[in-house]
C-alpha positions in Angstrom: 7.0 -26.5 -33.2 4.3 -29.2 -32.8 6.8 -31.5 -31.1 7.8 -28.8 -28.7 4.2 -28.0 -27.9 3.6 -31.8 -27.3 6.5 -31.9 -24.8 5.2 -28.8 -22.9 1.6 -30.1 -22.8 2.8 -33.5 -21.5 4.7 -31.8 -18.7 1.7 -29.6 -17.9 -0.6 -32.7 -17.8 1.9 -34.6 -15.8 2.0 -31.9 -13.1 -1.8 -31.7 -13.1 -2.1 -35.5 -12.6 0.6 -35.3 -9.9 -1.5 -32.7 -8.0 -4.6 -34.9 -8.4 -2.7 -37.9 -7.1 -1.3 -35.8 -4.1 -4.8 -34.6 -3.4 -6.6 -38.0 -3.4 -3.8 -40.2 -2.2 -3.7 -39.1 1.4 -6.8 -40.0 3.2 -7.3 -37.7 6.2 -8.6 -39.1 9.4 -12.0 -37.5 10.2 -11.6 -35.6 13.4 -14.4 -34.6 15.8 -14.1 -30.8 15.7 -16.5 -30.4 18.6 -14.1 -31.5 21.3 -11.6 -28.6 21.5 -10.5 -28.0 25.1 -9.6 -24.7 26.6 -5.9 -25.5 26.4 -6.2 -26.0 22.7 -7.0 -22.3 22.1 -3.6 -20.7 22.0 -3.0 -17.0 22.7 -3.0 -15.2 19.3 -2.2 -11.7 18.0 -3.3 -10.7 14.6 -1.5 -7.8 12.8 -3.5 -5.7 10.4 -1.1 -3.5 8.4 -2.9 -0.8 6.4 -2.0 1.9 4.0 -4.8 4.1 2.6 -7.5 1.4 3.3 -10.2 3.8 4.6 -12.8 2.0 2.5 -12.1 -1.6 3.8 -10.2 -1.6 7.1 -13.4 -1.3 9.3 -14.9 -4.5 7.8 -11.6 -6.2 8.2 -11.3 -5.4 11.9 -15.0 -6.1 12.6 -14.5 -9.6 11.2 -11.7 -10.2 13.6 -13.8 -8.9 16.5 -16.5 -11.4 15.6 -14.3 -14.4 15.4 -15.6 -17.4 17.3 -12.6 -17.4 19.7 -12.0 -16.9 23.4 -11.8 -13.1 23.9 -9.1 -13.3 26.5 -6.8 -15.1 24.1 -7.1 -12.8 21.1 -5.3 -9.5 20.5 -5.4 -7.3 17.4 -2.7 -4.8 16.4 -3.7 -2.3 13.6 -0.7 -0.6 12.1 -1.4 2.5 10.1 1.6 2.5 7.8 1.7 6.3 7.1 -1.7 6.5 5.3 -2.4 9.7 3.5 -6.2 9.2 3.5 -8.7 8.9 6.4 -7.5 5.5 7.5 -6.2 6.7 10.9 -9.5 8.4 11.7 -11.5 5.4 10.6 -9.7 3.0 13.0 -10.3 5.3 16.0 -13.7 3.6 16.3 -11.9 0.6 17.7 -9.8 2.3 20.4 -12.2 1.4 23.2 -11.8 -2.4 22.5 -9.3 -3.6 25.0 -8.2 -6.3 22.7 -7.1 -3.8 20.0 -3.9 -1.8 19.9 -3.7 1.1 17.4 -0.3 2.0 16.1 1.0 4.6 13.6 4.3 4.7 11.8 5.9 6.5 8.9 5.6 4.7 5.6 8.8 3.1 4.4 7.6 1.7 1.1 6.8 -1.9 1.9 4.5 -3.9 4.1 7.2 -5.9 5.8 8.4 -2.9 7.8 4.9 -2.5 9.2 4.7 -6.2 10.2 8.1 -6.1 11.9 7.1 -2.9 13.7 4.3 -4.8 15.3 6.3 -8.1 15.8 8.6 -6.4 18.3 5.6 -5.8 20.7 4.1 -9.3 20.6 4.5 -12.1 23.1 1.6 -14.4 22.3 2.0 -18.0 21.3 0.7 -17.4 17.7 1.1 -14.4 15.4 -1.1 -13.9 12.4 -1.4 -11.3 9.6 -4.6 -10.1 7.9 -4.5 -7.6 5.0 -6.7 -4.6 5.5 -8.7 -5.4 2.3 -9.7 -8.9 3.4 -12.1 -10.3 6.1 -12.4 -13.7 7.7 -15.2 -16.3 8.5 -16.1 -16.6 12.1 -14.6 -20.1 12.5 -11.4 -19.3 10.6 -9.1 -19.0 13.7 -10.7 -21.7 15.8 -10.4 -24.2 13.0 -6.7 -23.5 12.9 -6.4 -24.9 16.4 -7.1 -28.5 15.1 -3.9 -28.2 13.1 -1.8 -26.5 15.9 -2.6 -29.5 18.1 0.3 -31.1 16.2 3.4 -29.6 17.8 5.2 -30.0 14.4 2.9 -27.6 12.7 4.5 -24.1 12.9 2.1 -22.3 10.5 -1.3 -22.6 9.0 -2.8 -20.9 6.0 -6.5 -20.5 4.9 -8.7 -20.8 1.9 -8.7 -17.5 0.0 -12.0 -16.7 -1.8 -12.9 -13.8 -4.1 -15.8 -12.1 -2.5 -18.5 -10.1 -4.4 -17.3 -10.9 -8.0 -19.0 -8.1 -9.8 -17.1 -7.8 -13.0 -15.6 -10.0 -15.7 -12.1 -9.9 -14.2 -13.3 -10.6 -10.7 -15.4 -13.5 -11.8 -12.4 -14.9 -13.6 -10.3 -14.5 -10.5 -13.0 -16.3 -8.5 -12.5 -19.4 -10.6 -8.7 -18.9 -10.5 -8.7 -18.7 -6.7 -10.8 -21.9 -6.5 -8.1 -23.7 -8.5 -5.6 -22.3 -5.9 -7.6 -23.9 -3.1 -7.3 -27.3 -4.7 -3.6 -26.7 -5.2 -2.9 -25.7 -1.6 -4.6 -28.8 -0.4 -2.5 -31.0 -2.7 0.7 -29.2 -1.7 -0.2 -29.5 2.0 -0.6 -33.3 1.6 3.1 -33.5 0.5 4.5 -30.8 2.8 5.2 -28.4 -0.1 3.4 -25.2 0.6 5.7 -22.4 -0.6 3.5 -19.3 0.0 2.0 -18.1 3.3 -0.4 -15.5 1.9 -0.9 -12.1 3.6 -4.6 -12.7 4.3 -4.6 -14.6 7.6 -1.5 -16.8 7.6 -0.9 -17.7 11.3 2.5 -18.7 12.7 3.9 -19.9 16.0 6.0 -17.2 17.5 8.8 -19.7 17.5 9.1 -19.2 13.8 10.1 -15.5 14.2 12.2 -16.2 17.3 14.3 -18.7 15.4 14.3 -17.5 11.8 14.0 -13.8 12.4 11.4 -11.2 11.2 10.0 -10.6 7.8 12.3 -9.6 5.0 11.7 -7.2 2.1 11.8 -10.2 -0.3 11.0 -8.3 -3.5 7.7 -7.1 -2.1 6.6 -10.7 -1.6 7.4 -11.4 2.0 4.6 -14.1 2.1 6.6 -16.3 -0.3 9.9 -15.6 1.3 8.8 -16.6 4.8 7.3 -19.8 3.6 10.4 -20.7 1.6 12.6 -19.9 4.6 10.4 -22.2 6.7 10.7 -25.0 4.1 14.4 -24.6 4.0 14.5 -25.4 7.7 11.9 -28.2 7.4 9.2 -26.3 9.3 5.8 -27.8 8.7 3.0 -25.6 7.2 -0.6 -26.8 7.3 -3.6 -25.8 5.4 -7.1 -25.3 6.9 -9.5 -25.5 3.9 -12.5 -24.6 6.1 -10.9 -21.3 7.3 -12.1 -18.9 4.7 -10.7 -15.5 4.0 -12.6 -13.2 1.6 -10.7 -10.7 -0.5 -11.7 -8.3 -3.3 -9.7 -8.7 -6.4 -8.7 -5.9 -8.8 -11.7 -4.8 -10.9 -9.9 -3.5 -14.0 -7.0 -4.7 -16.1 -4.4 -2.2 -15.2 -4.3 -2.9 -11.4 -4.7 -6.6 -12.0 -1.6 -6.7 -14.2 0.3 -4.5 -11.7 -0.6 -6.9 -8.9 0.3 -10.0 -10.8 3.6 -8.6 -12.1 4.6 -8.0 -8.5 3.5 -11.5 -7.5 5.2 -13.3 -10.4 8.3 -11.1 -10.2 8.6 -11.8 -6.5 8.1 -15.5 -7.0 10.9 -15.7 -9.5 13.3 -13.7 -7.5 12.6 -15.6 -4.3 13.0 -18.9 -6.1 16.4 -17.6 -7.2 17.3 -16.6 -3.7 16.3 -20.1 -2.5 17.7 -22.1 -5.4 19.3 -24.4 -2.8 15.9 -26.1 -2.4 16.0 -27.5 -5.9 16.8 -31.1 -6.7 17.9 -32.1 -3.2 16.7 -35.3 -1.6 15.9 -33.7 1.7 13.3 -31.4 0.1 11.6 -34.3 -1.7 8.5 -33.3 -3.8 9.0 -29.6 -3.2 12.5 -29.6 -4.6 12.1 -32.1 -7.4 8.6 -31.3 -8.7 6.7 -28.4 -7.2 9.2 -25.6 -7.4 10.8 -26.6 -10.8 7.5 -27.0 -12.5 6.3 -23.8 -10.8 9.1 -21.9 -12.7 8.4 -24.0 -15.8 4.7 -23.1 -15.8 5.5 -19.4 -15.5 7.8 -19.6 -18.6 5.6 -21.7 -20.8 2.2 -20.2 -20.0 3.2 -17.3 -22.2 3.2 -19.6 -25.2 1.4 -22.8 -24.4 -1.9 -21.6 -23.0 -3.0 -19.2 -25.8 -1.7 -21.7 -28.5 -3.3 -24.8 -26.9 -6.6 -23.0 -26.4 -6.5 -22.0 -30.1 -5.7 -25.5 -31.2 -8.5 -26.9 -29.0 -11.1 -24.7 -30.7 -9.5 -25.2 -34.2 -11.7 -28.3 -35.0 -14.8 -26.2 -34.3 -13.6 -23.5 -36.6 -12.8 -26.1 -39.3 -16.3 -27.6 -38.9 -18.0 -24.4 -39.7 -15.6 -23.6 -42.5 -16.4 -26.9 -44.1 -20.1 -26.2 -43.8 -19.6 -22.9 -45.5 -17.7 -24.5 -48.4 -19.6 -27.8 -49.0 -22.9 -27.1 -47.1 -24.4 -29.0 -44.3 -26.8 -31.9 -44.7 -28.2 -32.8 -41.3 -28.7 -36.4 -40.4 -29.8 -38.1 -37.2 -27.9 -41.3 -38.2 -24.8 -41.1 -35.9 -23.3 -44.1 -37.7 -23.1 -42.1 -40.9 -21.7 -39.0 -39.3 -18.7 -37.6 -41.2 -16.0 -37.7 -38.6 -13.8 -35.8 -41.1 -15.4 -32.6 -39.8 -14.1 -33.4 -36.3 -10.5 -34.3 -37.1 -8.3 -34.0 -34.0 -4.6 -34.4 -33.7 -2.6 -35.3 -30.6 -1.9 -31.7 -29.6 -5.6 -30.8 -29.7 -6.5 -33.9 -27.6 -3.9 -33.0 -25.0 -5.2 -29.4 -24.9 -8.7 -30.6 -24.3 -7.5 -32.9 -21.5 -5.6 -30.0 -19.9 -8.7 -27.9 -20.1 -11.0 -30.6 -18.6 -8.6 -31.2 -15.7 -8.5 -27.5 -15.0 -12.3 -27.4 -14.8 -12.3 -30.4 -12.5 -9.9 -28.7 -10.1 -12.2 -25.7 -9.9 -15.0 -28.0 -8.8 -12.8 -29.8 -6.3 -11.5 -26.5 -4.9 -15.1 -25.2 -4.4 -16.2 -28.3 -2.7 -13.4 -28.0 -0.1 -14.8 -24.7 1.3 -18.5 -25.5 0.8 -19.3 -23.9 -2.5 -21.1 -26.6 -4.5 -21.7 -24.6 -7.7 -20.1 -26.3 -10.6 -21.3 -25.1 -13.9 -20.7 -21.3 -13.7 -19.7 -18.8 -16.3 -16.6 -17.7 -14.3 -14.8 -20.8 -15.4 -15.0 -19.6 -19.0 -14.0 -16.2 -17.9 -10.8 -17.7 -16.3 -9.9 -19.4 -19.6 -10.3 -16.0 -21.4 -8.2 -14.3 -18.7 -5.3 -16.7 -19.0 -5.5 -16.8 -22.8 -5.4 -13.1 -23.5 -4.4 -11.2 -20.4 -2.1 -13.5 -18.3 0.7 -13.5 -21.0 0.9 -9.7 -20.6 1.9 -9.9 -16.9 4.0 -13.0 -17.3 6.1 -11.4 -20.1 6.5 -8.2 -18.1 7.4 -10.2 -14.9 10.1 -12.2 -16.7 11.5 -9.1 -18.3 11.6 -7.3 -14.9 13.2 -10.3 -13.3 15.9 -10.4 -15.9 16.6 -6.7 -15.3 15.9 -6.8 -11.5 13.4 -4.1 -12.1 11.1 -4.3 -9.1 7.4 -3.3 -9.4 6.3 -0.7 -6.8 4.1 -1.9 -4.0 1.2 0.5 -5.0 
C-alpha cells in the first residue's frame, strides 16, 4: 500500500511541478494596454440565460450595462428559460435599454437549449455567455480585446472568483477557485485550456459558424465546446485581469450536487473526446493535461485523505510520546530529540504536495490583484478536499459508470 501511495504522490507532484514550469517558463511580453484603437473593439453580444434567478439576475445585467466598452458595440440578450419564479418580471426593468433584448422560451431541461435559442439571432463578431448568478468587473470585456487582436485567438476565458465568502464552504471554494486561476494561466501558456466556463467565456462567431451550436454534453456544455475547439486546434486565450464574480453553494448538499454534475460531465466528455489522448498533434493537452486530469479524479478519493492523515501523523506521534514519557523542554536545539519528529518518504511527499498547493493559491491571487496570502480559507480548502470532495468524486465515478446523469437543478 505504501508503494502504491508513493507512486500516486509522485505523479501528483510531477503534475504540480509541470504546471509551475508551464506557468513560469513562458515570459509574456508586457503590452501597453492604453493604446486600444476603435477598430480593436469588436461588436459583441452577451447571452444571459436564466432559470429562476430572481434574486441575482438584476445584478448580473447591471454589471454588463456598466462595462467599460463602447455602447454601440455591445448587445445583451436575456433569455428567461421558462422560469417559474419572478425572473421575467424582474428583467422587465431593462426593457427600455436599446442594447438589451428580452426573450422568453419554455424550459427544456438544460441550459444549452437557451443558449442556442439566442445564438440563432446573433450576427455580432463576438458572442459571450454570462450565467445569471455571476457578475463582471468593468474592464472584463475590454481586456479581452488585447487577446482578440491575435486573429488566431477564437475564444477567451476570465478569472473566476468567489464573491462574498460568508461560510466555511464558500471560503474553502474561494481558495479552490484561486488555485484554478493559477491552473488556467498555466494551461493557457501551453494551449491546453479544456473548459470555457459559463461565466463570461467569449467566442468569435466563427466558432459556432464552423463547429455548430452548443451541445447537451451531459449538462456541461462549457467543457464540450472547449474540447471541440481543441480537437480542431482552435486557440483559447486566458485574460487573468478579466474578473467574474460568482457565489458558490453555501451548504454541503447543493455543493455536492454541483460538483457531481461537473465531474460527471468532465468524465463523460473526456470519453466522448478520447481521440485527443496520446496523439502528437495535441501535444501537452493529449499527453499530460487530460490524462492526469482523469487520473487526479480517480486518485483524489484515496490519496488526499490518506496523505493529509500521514502528513499530520508525526504531530500526533509527538503528543503521544509526550503523554507516555513526558516532555522535558530544552532550548538547546542541538540536543533536540528528532525521534519525536520521525518522517518517512510518504509523509515528506505529502508535505511537499501541500506546500505546492498553498503556493499556487498565492500565485493565483496575485494574478487578479488579491495580494492576501495567509488566510484561513486555505485551511478550509484542505478540510473540504479531505472530508467532502471524496463524496462527490465517488458519486461522480459511480454515475459515470452507470451513465446516470445528475439533473441540472
